[in-house]
C-alpha positions in Angstrom: 0.0 0.0 0.0 1.3 3.5 -0.8 0.3 6.9 0.3 -2.0 7.4 -2.7 -3.7 4.1 -2.2 -5.3 5.2 1.1 -7.8 8.1 0.7 -7.7 8.9 4.4 -4.0 10.0 4.0 -4.5 12.3 1.0 -4.1 16.0 1.9 -2.7 15.6 5.4 0.0 18.0 6.4 0.6 17.2 10.1 0.4 14.4 12.6 0.0 13.8 16.3 0.7 10.5 18.0 -1.7 9.4 20.7 0.6 7.6 23.2 4.1 8.6 24.1 5.4 5.1 24.7 7.7 3.0 22.7 5.4 2.7 19.6 4.5 6.4 19.8 8.2 7.3 19.8 8.8 5.0 16.8 6.0 6.7 15.0 7.3 10.2 15.8 10.9 9.3 14.7 9.6 7.7 11.5 7.4 10.6 10.6 10.3 13.1 11.1 12.8 10.9 9.1 10.1 10.6 6.4 9.8 14.4 6.0 6.4 14.6 7.6 5.3 17.2 10.1 5.2 15.6 13.5 3.4 17.9 15.9 3.9 16.0 19.1 2.3 13.4 21.4 -1.0 13.3 23.1 -1.0 11.3 26.3 -3.6 10.5 29.1 -1.0 10.5 31.9 -1.0 13.9 33.7 2.5 13.2 35.0 3.8 13.4 31.4 2.1 16.5 30.3 4.6 19.2 29.3 7.5 16.9 29.0 9.6 17.1 25.8 11.0 13.9 24.3 13.6 14.0 21.5 10.8 13.5 19.0 8.4 16.1 20.4 6.4 17.6 23.2 3.8 15.7 25.2 0.3 17.4 25.4 -2.8 16.8 27.5 -5.7 15.7 25.3 -7.6 19.0 26.0 -4.6 21.0 24.8 -5.1 19.6 21.2 -8.6 20.6 20.3 -9.8 21.4 16.8 -6.5 20.7 15.1 -7.9 21.4 11.6 -9.0 19.1 8.8 -5.5 18.4 7.5 -4.0 17.2 10.8 -4.4 13.5 11.7 -4.1 11.6 15.0 -2.2 8.3 14.8 -3.2 6.0 17.7 0.2 4.6 18.8 -0.6 2.4 21.8 0.3 -1.3 21.7 -1.0 -3.0 24.8 -3.4 -5.9 25.4 -5.7 -3.8 27.6 -6.0 -1.0 25.1 -9.1 -0.4 23.0 -8.5 1.3 19.7 -12.2 2.2 19.2 -12.3 4.0 22.6 -9.1 6.0 21.9 -10.2 6.8 18.4 -13.6 8.1 19.7 -11.7 10.4 22.2 -9.6 11.7 19.4 -12.6 12.5 17.2 -14.2 14.2 20.2 -11.2 16.6 20.2 -12.0 17.4 16.6 -9.7 15.1 14.6 -11.4 14.2 11.4 -8.7 11.6 10.5 -7.8 9.0 13.2 -5.5 6.1 12.2 -4.3 3.0 13.9 -0.5 3.1 13.8 -0.3 0.0 11.6 -2.4 1.6 8.9 -0.3 4.8 9.1 2.9 2.9 9.0 2.0 1.1 5.7 0.2 4.0 4.1 3.0 6.5 4.9 5.9 4.1 4.5 7.1 4.6 8.1 10.2 2.4 8.6 10.7 0.6 11.9 7.2 1.2 13.3 5.4 -2.1 13.1 6.3 -4.2 16.2 5.7 -7.7 14.8 3.2 -9.6 12.7 1.0 -6.8 11.4 2.3 -6.4 7.9 5.7 -8.2 7.9 4.1 -11.1 6.1 6.8 -12.7 3.9 6.1 -12.6 0.2 6.4 -16.4 0.1 3.1 -16.8 1.9 1.2 -15.0 -0.8 3.1 -16.5 -3.7 4.9 -19.7 -4.5 4.0 -22.2 -1.8 2.1 -19.5 0.2 -1.5 -20.3 -1.0 -1.1 -24.0 -0.3 0.3 -23.3 3.2 -2.4 -20.9 4.1 -5.2 -23.1 2.6 -3.9 -26.1 4.6 -3.9 -24.0 7.8 -7.4 -22.7 7.2 -8.6 -26.2 6.3 -7.3 -27.6 9.6 -9.7 -25.4 11.6 -12.7 -27.0 13.2 -15.5 -24.4 13.0 -16.7 -21.4 10.9 -15.8 -19.0 13.7 -12.2 -20.0 13.5 -12.2 -19.7 9.7 -13.7 -16.2 10.0 -10.9 -15.2 12.3 -8.3 -16.6 9.9 -9.8 -14.6 7.0 -9.9 -11.5 9.1 -6.2 -11.8 9.9 -5.3 -12.2 6.3 -7.4 -9.2 5.4 -5.8 -7.1 8.1 -2.3 -8.1 7.0 -2.9 -7.2 3.4 -4.4 -3.8 4.4 -4.0 -2.9 8.1 -7.3 -1.3 8.9 -9.1 -1.9 12.3 -12.3 -2.8 10.4 -10.5 -6.0 9.2 -9.4 -7.1 12.7 -11.2 -10.1 14.2 -13.5 -9.2 17.1 -12.7 -10.7 20.5 -14.4 -13.9 21.5 -14.4 -14.6 25.2 -16.1 -18.1 24.9 -13.7 -21.0 25.4 -14.1 -23.9 22.9 -13.6 -26.3 25.8 -15.5 -26.8 29.1 -13.8 -24.4 31.5 -15.4 -26.2 34.5 -13.2 -29.2 33.9 -9.8 -27.5 33.9 -7.8 -28.5 36.9 -4.3 -27.5 35.7 -2.6 -24.6 34.0 0.9 -24.6 32.4 1.6 -20.9 31.8 4.5 -20.6 29.4 5.5 -16.9 29.3 3.7 -16.1 32.6 5.2 -12.6 32.7 3.8 -11.1 36.0 1.0 -13.6 36.5 -1.9 -11.8 34.9 -3.1 -14.8 32.9 -2.8 -17.0 36.0 -5.2 -14.7 37.8 -7.6 -14.7 34.8 -7.5 -18.5 34.8 -8.3 -18.7 38.5 -11.4 -16.6 37.8 -12.4 -18.6 34.6 -11.7 -22.1 35.8 -13.4 -22.8 39.2 -11.7 -26.3 39.6 -8.2 -25.0 38.9 -5.9 -26.4 41.5 -2.4 -26.4 40.0 -0.4 -23.8 38.1 3.1 -24.3 36.7 4.4 -20.9 35.5 7.5 -20.3 33.4 9.0 -16.8 33.2 12.6 -16.1 32.2 12.8 -12.4 32.6 14.3 -11.7 36.1 12.2 -8.6 36.8 9.0 -10.2 35.7 9.8 -13.3 37.7 10.2 -11.3 40.9 6.8 -9.8 40.4 5.3 -13.2 39.5 6.5 -14.8 42.7 5.5 -11.7 44.8 2.0 -11.7 43.5 0.6 -13.9 46.3 -0.4 -16.9 44.1 1.5 -19.2 46.5 -0.9 -18.1 49.3 -4.1 -19.1 47.6 -5.5 -22.1 49.6 -6.9 -24.0 46.7 -3.8 -23.7 44.5 -0.5 -25.5 44.2 1.7 -22.9 42.6 5.0 -23.9 40.9 6.9 -20.9 39.4 10.0 -21.5 37.3 12.5 -18.8 36.4 13.2 -20.3 33.0 12.6 -20.0 29.3 10.9 -22.8 27.3 12.6 -24.0 24.2 13.3 -27.0 22.0 16.0 -28.2 24.3 17.3 -27.6 27.8 20.3 -25.4 28.4 21.0 -21.7 28.4 19.9 -18.9 26.1 20.7 -15.2 25.7 17.7 -13.1 26.7 16.7 -9.5 26.2 15.2 -8.5 29.6 14.0 -5.4 31.3 10.5 -6.4 32.5 7.2 -5.9 30.6 5.5 -7.9 28.0 8.2 -7.6 25.2 11.2 -9.3 26.8 12.3 -12.2 24.7 15.0 -14.6 23.6 17.5 -12.9 21.4 21.1 -13.7 20.3 22.3 -10.2 21.5 20.3 -10.4 24.8 21.7 -8.7 27.9 21.3 -11.7 30.2 21.7 -15.5 30.1 18.7 -17.5 31.3 18.0 -21.2 31.9 16.0 -22.9 29.2 14.0 -26.1 29.5 12.2 -28.4 27.1 8.8 -29.3 28.4 9.2 -33.0 27.5 12.2 -33.1 29.8 10.2 -31.5 32.6 8.0 -34.7 32.9 5.0 -32.7 33.9 2.3 -34.8 35.5 -1.1 -34.1 34.1 -3.6 -35.6 36.5 -6.6 -34.1 34.7 -7.7 -31.6 32.0 -4.9 -29.0 31.7 -4.6 -25.8 29.7 -1.2 -24.9 28.3 -1.0 -21.2 27.4 2.0 -20.1 25.5 2.9 -16.5 24.7 6.7 -16.2 24.4 7.4 -13.4 21.9 8.2 -15.4 18.8 9.8 -18.5 20.3 6.6 -20.6 20.2 7.7 -22.9 17.4 10.9 -23.8 19.2 9.0 -24.5 22.4 6.5 -26.7 20.5 9.3 -28.8 19.1 10.4 -29.6 22.6 7.0 -30.9 23.8 6.1 -33.7 21.4 5.3 -36.2 24.2 3.3 -33.6 26.1 1.1 -32.9 23.1 0.2 -36.5 22.9 -1.7 -36.3 26.3 -5.4 -36.6 26.1 -5.6 -34.1 29.0 -3.7 -31.3 27.3 -5.4 -28.3 25.7 -2.7 -26.2 23.9 -3.3 -22.5 23.4 -0.6 -20.8 21.4 -0.4 -17.1 20.4 0.4 -16.2 16.8 1.1 -12.5 17.1 4.9 -12.4 17.0 6.0 -14.1 13.7 4.2 -13.8 10.4 4.9 -17.5 9.7 3.1 -18.6 12.9 -0.2 -18.3 11.1 0.5 -21.4 9.0 3.5 -23.0 10.8 1.9 -23.5 14.3 -1.1 -25.5 12.9 1.3 -27.8 11.1 2.3 -29.0 14.5 -1.0 -28.8 16.4 -2.9 -30.5 13.6 -0.8 -33.7 14.0 -2.4 -34.4 17.3 -4.9 -37.3 17.1 -8.5 -37.0 18.3 -8.2 -33.2 18.7 -9.9 -30.2 17.2 -8.2 -27.0 16.2 -9.7 -23.5 16.8 -8.5 -20.0 16.2 -9.7 -17.3 18.5 -9.1 -13.6 19.2 -9.0 -13.3 22.9 -8.5 -9.5 23.3 -10.1 -6.3 22.2 -6.8 -4.7 20.9 -6.3 -5.3 17.2 -5.1 -8.8 16.6 -3.5 -9.2 20.0 -3.8 -12.4 21.9 -5.0 -14.3 18.8 -4.4 -18.0 19.5 -4.6 -21.4 18.0 -6.3 -23.7 20.6 -6.0 -27.4 20.2 -8.6 -29.3 22.2 -8.8 -33.1 22.7 -12.3 -34.1 21.5 -13.2 -35.4 24.9 -12.8 -31.9 26.4 -14.8 -29.9 23.9 -17.5 -27.6 25.1 -20.9 -29.1 24.7 -21.9 -26.5 22.1 -18.8 -26.8 20.0 -19.1 -28.9 16.8 
């Protein structure tokens, strides 16, 4: 997509970024380097109002009213709790006629270095050569129309990043939540999904949580999960990979820490098959490890064979995950594969969910 392909961008002479975090600063820098007029940041945090970053000044929302028809607001927030429609509505209430999600602005304006992961970095091979067959096979492995609709939405969004193409969140589990007694949280971060699972799964009694980032791990073990009477909580300060050993890791806390060859710390790594986890009943494995999912799946072949294991794997970090992850999950026998968007932010927490047929929700075909 080029500037002229998107009518919303024609005639714009200036841009604000709503959100002065990492993505907002990337947007500001890319706009400046691209020769566009970057007018500054809008941020909801009063503590930041009036600050000046290298890219520009941070304004309170009320300080940027009626900016004019040729000035656009780029919503530059990337967080699983963020709602783009809500922020876009706030920007329009200030008088912005044009409000863009940062992914759409990045592709339409040619902003280098903005997109954080899967949004548009789809390799050409997936849309040419073997691409159509790979994508068709992945779509064909899905168990229900809802999953295929999510798949089609993801492809539409990647071809043209517009919020209207993003799949809507679906909070309904394709398995029976009342039967879940165990959770294996791979990429537990600070324990937020552990808390959600305790609320969603009334019979949950065991959590094994893997988190390699030292800062996140300290918050995870300090969250009080070990003091919940019904729960056996087993935290592990380790990454999950294809084999046990040690890996370089880019730390610093937060949701974006990840395995990287130039990481600032060395962390322990484990293969789940070598952990010999004891599944005594229906267990959900949730995996969100910033692009290392395929490696981790290769180290849990025996675990995937369990009739008690539900595997939920995010696909938001590598473009290839859309068709590579189902190649592994679809090999499981007597299992059904679903694709669900679990969060309101655009395409975040979109997961393949492999469910043994004996654990399917009653209403699931």
